[in-house]
C-alpha atoms as a printed R data frame, in Angstrom:
    type eleno elety resid chain resno      x      y       z
1   ATOM     1    CA   GLN     A     1 50.250 77.933  98.646
2   ATOM     2    CA   VAL     A     2 47.427 75.666  98.377
3   ATOM     3    CA   GLN     A     3 44.105 75.621  96.152
4   ATOM     4    CA   LEU     A     4 41.958 75.798  98.489
5   ATOM     5    CA   VAL     A     5 37.796 74.610  96.849
6   ATOM     6    CA   GLU     A     6 34.568 76.218  98.128
7   ATOM     7    CA   SER     A     7 31.442 74.751  97.804
8   ATOM     8    CA   GLY     A     8 27.755 75.142  99.044
9   ATOM     9    CA   GLY     A     9 26.704 78.375  97.193
10  ATOM    10    CA   GLY     A    10 23.122 78.465  95.601
11  ATOM    11    CA   SER     A    11 19.877 80.672  96.297
12  ATOM    12    CA   GLY     A    12 17.711 81.386  98.674
13  ATOM    13    CA   HIS     A    13 15.274 84.076  99.770
14  ATOM    14    CA   VAL     A    14 15.147 86.597 102.395
15  ATOM    15    CA   GLY     A    15 15.588 85.029 105.910
16  ATOM    16    CA   GLU     A    16 16.725 81.503 104.687
17  ATOM    17    CA   SER     A    17 20.283 79.524 105.255
18  ATOM    18    CA   LEU     A    18 23.356 78.538 103.292
19  ATOM    19    CA   ASN     A    19 26.117 76.492 104.313
20  ATOM    20    CA   LEU     A    20 29.605 76.568 103.085
21  ATOM    21    CA   THR     A    21 31.757 74.777 103.001
22  ATOM    22    CA   CYS     A    22 36.112 75.187 102.127
23  ATOM    23    CA   ARG     A    23 37.942 72.230 101.604
24  ATOM    24    CA   CYS     A    24 41.582 73.255 102.733
25  ATOM    25    CA   PRO     A    25 44.128 70.487 102.084
26  ATOM    26    CA   GLY     A    26 47.116 71.046 104.302
27  ATOM    27    CA   MET     A    27 44.868 73.041 106.766
28  ATOM    28    CA   SER     A    28 45.877 70.249 109.746
29  ATOM    29    CA   GLU     A    29 49.435 70.077 110.026
30  ATOM    30    CA   LEU     A    30 49.415 73.805 109.950
31  ATOM    31    CA   VAL     A    31 46.650 73.846 112.964
32  ATOM    32    CA   SER     A    32 50.573 74.828 114.954
33  ATOM    33    CA   THR     A    33 51.777 77.418 113.172
34  ATOM    34    CA   GLN     A    34 48.910 79.154 114.308
35  ATOM    35    CA   GLN     A    35 47.828 79.999 110.449
36  ATOM    36    CA   ARG     A    36 44.891 82.718 110.049
37  ATOM    37    CA   VAL     A    37 41.506 80.444 107.777
38  ATOM    38    CA   GLY     A    38 38.803 83.017 106.653
39  ATOM    39    CA   TRP     A    39 35.795 83.633 104.765
40  ATOM    40    CA   TYR     A    40 35.429 86.548 102.894
41  ATOM    41    CA   ARG     A    41 32.895 87.896  99.909
42  ATOM    42    CA   ARG     A    42 32.540 90.184  97.203
43  ATOM    43    CA   ALA     A    43 29.493 92.004  95.696
44  ATOM    44    CA   PRO     A    44 29.099 93.376  92.387
45  ATOM    45    CA   GLY     A    45 30.815 96.382  92.022
46  ATOM    46    CA   ARG     A    46 32.670 96.494  95.412
47  ATOM    47    CA   GLU     A    47 35.996 95.268  97.286
48  ATOM    48    CA   ARG     A    48 36.376 91.650  98.386
49  ATOM    49    CA   GLU     A    49 35.364 92.387 102.418
50  ATOM    50    CA   LEU     A    50 36.568 90.410 105.565
51  ATOM    51    CA   VAL     A    51 33.496 88.109 106.733
52  ATOM    52    CA   ALA     A    52 35.258 86.301 109.443
53  ATOM    53    CA   THR     A    53 38.338 85.264 110.362
54  ATOM    54    CA   ASN     A    54 39.934 82.612 112.687
55  ATOM    55    CA   VAL     A    55 43.881 81.431 114.437
56  ATOM    56    CA   ILE     A    56 43.048 78.221 115.949
57  ATOM    57    CA   GLY     A    57 42.689 78.612 120.216
58  ATOM    58    CA   SER     A    58 41.544 82.803 119.693
59  ATOM    59    CA   ASN     A    59 38.219 83.902 119.580
60  ATOM    60    CA   THR     A    60 36.446 84.793 115.703
61  ATOM    61    CA   LEU     A    61 36.547 87.791 114.118
62  ATOM    62    CA   TYR     A    62 33.523 88.407 112.344
63  ATOM    63    CA   ALA     A    63 32.482 91.439 110.652
64  ATOM    64    CA   PRO     A    64 29.472 93.809 111.876
65  ATOM    65    CA   PHE     A    65 27.373 93.153 109.642
66  ATOM    66    CA   VAL     A    66 27.132 89.131 110.263
67  ATOM    67    CA   LYS     A    67 28.073 89.331 113.788
68  ATOM    68    CA   GLY     A    68 24.867 86.663 115.091
69  ATOM    69    CA   ARG     A    69 24.035 85.807 112.041
70  ATOM    70    CA   PHE     A    70 27.030 83.820 110.021
71  ATOM    71    CA   THR     A    71 29.217 81.504 112.166
72  ATOM    72    CA   LEU     A    72 32.564 80.211 111.144
73  ATOM    73    CA   SER     A    73 34.221 76.669 111.846
74  ATOM    74    CA   ARG     A    74 36.569 74.370 111.236
75  ATOM    75    CA   ASP     A    75 37.327 70.851 111.220
76  ATOM    76    CA   ASN     A    76 40.962 70.146 111.625
77  ATOM    77    CA   VAL     A    77 40.972 66.751 111.481
78  ATOM    78    CA   LYS     A    78 39.077 66.876 107.565
79  ATOM    79    CA   ASN     A    79 40.956 70.097 106.227
80  ATOM    80    CA   THR     A    80 37.959 71.413 105.936
81  ATOM    81    CA   LEU     A    81 36.528 75.228 106.771
82  ATOM    82    CA   TYR     A    82 32.853 76.303 107.145
83  ATOM    83    CA   LEU     A    83 30.434 78.644 107.043
84  ATOM    84    CA   GLN     A    84 26.791 78.683 108.342
85  ATOM    85    CA   MET     A    85 24.348 81.398 106.927
86  ATOM    86    CA   THR     A    86 21.698 82.807 108.605
87  ATOM    87    CA   ASN     A    87 18.972 85.180 108.546
88  ATOM    88    CA   LEU     A    88 19.931 86.060 104.291
89  ATOM    89    CA   ARG     A    89 19.724 89.821 103.455
90  ATOM    90    CA   PRO     A    90 19.828 91.168  99.881
91  ATOM    91    CA   GLU     A    91 22.951 92.602 100.814
92  ATOM    92    CA   ASP     A    92 24.533 89.305 101.826
93  ATOM    93    CA   THR     A    93 24.419 88.709  97.923
94  ATOM    94    CA   ALA     A    94 28.358 87.799  96.621
95  ATOM    95    CA   ALA     A    95 31.196 85.881  95.450
96  ATOM    96    CA   TYR     A    96 32.712 83.929  98.976
97  ATOM    97    CA   TYR     A    97 36.390 83.025  99.512
98  ATOM    98    CA   CYS     A    98 38.070 80.927 101.467
99  ATOM    99    CA   SER     A    99 41.300 81.869 102.889
100 ATOM   100    CA   LEU     A   100 44.233 79.557 104.303
101 ATOM   101    CA   GLY     A   101 47.234 82.054 104.701
102 ATOM   102    CA   THR     A   102 47.883 83.322 102.347
103 ATOM   103    CA   SER     A   103 46.452 80.364  99.966
104 ATOM   104    CA   TRP     A   104 42.889 80.897  98.538
105 ATOM   105    CA   GLY     A   105 40.164 79.112  96.862
106 ATOM   106    CA   GLN     A   106 38.297 80.913  93.617
107 ATOM   107    CA   GLY     A   107 34.992 81.453  94.517
108 ATOM   108    CA   THR     A   108 31.435 80.499  95.477
109 ATOM   109    CA   GLN     A   109 28.543 82.186  94.423
110 ATOM   110    CA   VAL     A   110 25.531 82.942  96.702
111 ATOM   111    CA   ASN     A   111 22.290 84.765  95.332
112 ATOM   112    CA   VAL     A   112 19.890 86.345  98.125
113 ATOM   113    CA   SER     A   113 16.608 87.437  97.110
114 ATOM   114    CA   ALA     A   114 13.597 88.922  98.091
């Protein structure tokens, strides 16, 4: 397993945008193995839930509550995963985690206020 590192979290207001970044060491070497990458989140008092997930060469799967607002992208050369979040809502407040296969980051906090 590798240690993933998220960044870009912070505070925003309803309707604003935030961009998250996840450094994924070794992701470029894993492209041929069809490893799944993804973003998840955990809100206070709730279970961790899927936000978006992707296997290279396949369509990205989005949770219904972010579809059309969030975009997952990846740069396999830079070993980086991104999550562009637009039209933020208060219910998007959570700790966001990236994943690569079975490896996870430690999370970055996103707070959205009215």
